[in-house]
C-alpha positions in Angstrom: -15.6 56.8 241.4 -11.9 56.1 241.9 -9.0 58.1 240.7 -8.4 58.0 237.0 -4.9 57.3 235.8 -3.6 59.8 233.3 -2.3 57.9 230.3 -0.5 59.1 227.2 1.4 57.5 224.4 5.1 58.1 224.2 6.2 59.4 220.8 9.9 58.6 221.2 11.4 55.3 222.1 12.7 54.6 225.6 16.2 54.4 224.2 15.9 57.9 222.6 14.5 59.4 225.8 17.2 57.9 228.0 20.0 59.0 225.6 18.6 62.5 225.5 18.4 62.6 229.3 22.0 61.3 229.6 23.3 64.0 227.2 21.3 66.7 229.1 22.9 65.6 232.4 26.4 65.7 230.8 25.7 69.2 229.5 24.6 70.4 232.9 27.6 68.7 234.6 29.9 70.6 232.2 28.6 73.9 233.5 29.1 73.0 237.1 32.4 73.4 239.0 34.0 70.2 240.2 32.2 68.9 243.3 29.3 67.0 244.6 26.6 68.5 242.3 28.7 67.7 239.2 29.4 64.2 240.3 25.7 63.5 240.9 24.8 64.7 237.4 27.5 62.6 235.9 26.3 59.6 237.9 22.8 60.1 236.6 24.1 60.3 233.0 26.1 57.0 233.6 23.0 55.3 235.0 20.9 56.4 232.0 23.6 55.0 229.7 23.5 51.7 231.5 19.7 51.7 231.2 20.0 52.2 227.4 22.4 49.2 227.2 20.1 47.0 229.3 17.1 47.9 227.2 19.1 47.0 224.0 20.1 43.7 225.5 16.6 42.8 226.6 15.1 43.7 223.2 17.8 41.7 221.5 17.1 38.7 223.7 13.4 39.0 223.2 13.7 39.0 219.4 15.7 35.8 219.3 
C-alpha cells in the first residue's frame, strides 16, 4: 500500500491566512534591529500581500 496523503479542510480563506501571515511577519520585523533578518521578514510580508492581491484578481476574473 502506498503512502497516504494527509488531507484537511481549511477553515479560513486563503486571503485571511495570507493577511494574517503578512501581519505576523511585520510584527516580527518590528522587533528586530535593522539588518538582514528584518529585511527578509519584511520581504516575506510584502510577498504575502502580493499573493493576496493576486488571489483577489483571479477570483474577480473568474466570477465575471
